[in-house]
C-alpha positions in Angstrom: 112.1 124.0 134.4 115.4 123.1 135.9 117.1 119.7 135.5 116.8 119.3 139.3 113.0 119.6 139.1 113.0 117.3 136.0 115.0 114.8 138.0 112.5 114.9 140.8 109.6 114.2 138.4 111.5 111.4 136.7 112.2 109.9 140.1 108.5 110.1 141.0 107.7 108.2 137.8 110.4 105.7 138.6 109.0 105.2 142.1 105.4 104.9 140.7 104.3 108.0 142.7 101.0 109.0 141.1 101.9 112.7 141.8 104.4 112.3 138.9 101.7 112.8 136.3 100.3 115.9 138.1 103.8 117.4 138.5 104.5 116.6 134.8 101.3 118.3 133.7 102.0 121.4 135.9 105.4 121.7 134.2 104.8 120.6 130.6 101.1 120.5 129.7 101.3 123.8 127.9 104.3 122.7 125.8 102.7 119.3 124.9 99.4 120.9 124.1 101.1 123.4 121.8 102.9 120.6 119.9 99.8 118.4 119.6 97.5 121.3 118.7 99.9 122.5 116.0 100.1 119.1 114.4 96.5 117.9 114.8 94.8 121.2 114.4 92.2 120.1 116.9 91.9 120.9 120.6 90.2 117.6 121.5 92.9 115.6 119.7 95.6 117.6 121.4 94.1 116.9 124.8 94.0 113.2 124.0 97.7 113.3 122.8 98.7 114.9 126.1 96.7 112.3 128.1 98.4 109.6 126.0 101.8 111.2 126.6 101.2 110.9 130.4 100.4 107.2 130.0 103.5 106.6 127.8 105.6 108.4 130.4 104.1 106.3 133.2 104.7 103.0 131.2 108.2 103.9 129.9 109.9 105.3 133.1 111.3 102.9 134.1 113.1 101.3 132.2 113.8 104.5 130.2 116.0 107.1 132.0 115.5 110.4 130.0 118.1 113.0 130.5 115.6 115.8 129.6 112.0 115.2 130.5 111.0 118.2 128.3 112.7 116.7 125.2 111.5 113.1 126.0 107.9 114.3 126.5 108.0 116.5 123.4 109.2 113.7 121.3 106.4 111.4 122.6 103.8 114.0 122.1 105.0 114.8 118.6 104.9 111.2 117.5 101.5 110.6 119.1 100.1 113.7 117.3 101.6 112.7 114.0 100.1 109.2 114.3 96.7 110.7 115.3 96.8 113.1 112.3 97.8 110.3 109.9 95.3 107.8 111.3 92.5 110.3 111.2 93.2 110.6 107.4 93.8 114.3 107.7 93.7 115.7 104.2 95.8 118.7 105.2 99.3 118.2 106.4 100.6 120.5 109.2 101.8 123.8 107.9 105.0 123.3 109.7 105.8 120.1 107.9 104.8 121.8 104.6 107.4 124.4 105.3 110.1 121.8 105.2 108.8 120.1 102.0 110.9 122.3 99.8 114.1 120.9 101.2 113.3 117.4 102.4 110.6 115.5 100.5 111.6 115.2 96.9 114.7 114.0 95.1 116.3 112.1 98.0 119.2 109.9 96.9 117.4 106.9 98.6 114.0 106.2 100.1 113.0 108.1 103.2 112.8 104.8 105.0 116.4 104.0 104.2 117.5 107.5 105.2 115.8 107.1 108.6 116.9 103.5 109.1 120.6 104.3 108.6 120.4 107.7 110.4 121.8 109.5 107.4 119.2 112.3 107.4 119.4 112.7 111.2 123.2 113.0 111.2 123.1 115.4 108.3 120.6 117.7 110.1 122.7 117.5 113.3 125.7 118.6 111.3 123.7 121.3 109.6 122.5 122.7 112.9 126.2 123.0 114.1 126.8 125.3 111.1 124.1 127.8 112.1 124.4 130.8 114.4 123.0 130.0 117.8 119.9 132.2 117.2 119.1 130.5 113.9 119.6 127.0 115.4 117.3 127.8 118.3 114.7 129.2 115.8 114.9 126.1 113.6 114.7 123.5 116.5 111.9 125.3 118.3 109.9 125.6 115.0 110.6 122.2 113.5 111.2 120.0 116.5 109.0 121.5 119.1 106.4 122.8 116.6 106.2 126.2 118.4 104.4 129.0 116.7 106.7 131.5 114.9 105.2 134.4 117.0 106.1 132.7 120.2 109.7 131.9 119.1 110.1 135.5 117.8 109.1 136.8 121.2 111.5 134.5 123.0 114.3 135.6 120.7 113.4 139.3 120.9 112.8 139.7 117.2 109.7 140.4 115.1 107.5 137.6 113.7 108.4 138.9 110.2 112.1 138.7 111.0 111.7 135.1 112.3 109.8 134.1 109.2 112.5 135.4 107.0 115.2 133.7 109.0 113.3 130.4 108.8 113.0 130.8 105.0 116.8 131.4 104.6 117.6 128.5 107.0 115.4 126.1 104.9 117.2 127.2 101.8 120.6 126.6 103.5 119.3 123.2 104.7 118.4 122.2 101.1 121.8 123.2 99.9 123.6 121.5 102.8 121.6 118.2 102.2 122.4 118.4 98.5 126.1 118.9 99.2 126.1 115.9 101.6 124.6 113.7 98.8 121.4 113.2 100.9 119.2 115.2 98.6 119.0 115.5 94.8 122.1 116.7 93.0 124.1 119.9 93.2 123.0 121.1 89.8 119.3 121.2 90.8 
């Protein structure tokens, strides 16, 4: 979707044009369903997350003025899905989040709440992404931010699913080393 089309949909939300929701769904339903389904693991929960995303968009635009409707909606959907999975008492965590466990959940130099509150982790990950080759950065962001399936990302990048999986493994190891070097995670000896 082009930024011009995004701008038109955002303007429709801002003008309280009910067609905004319909246009949004035509453009981004598949993306939002994929994110929600991957996190919740349930089709019905994913549908509810997409419906709730539409409501959040309606209620937040205005005053919000998102630059990218895709990113803004993906962020909302991801948070709604995570909340739904958590509140449902899901015993299993998303496989995607488990992939990142090896480099993000243990041995932090301060509590996760402190890391998030002061933006330390976010800044470190932004810096890390800048060190990656473009293909690896795209792979990482599409997998861990947009929660896209590895097979879909591999197709987009024109590589095999196996190659994408190997690249993700190497990138997670690089992330752990980078976070350690920045003093965000563990110590450099571990």
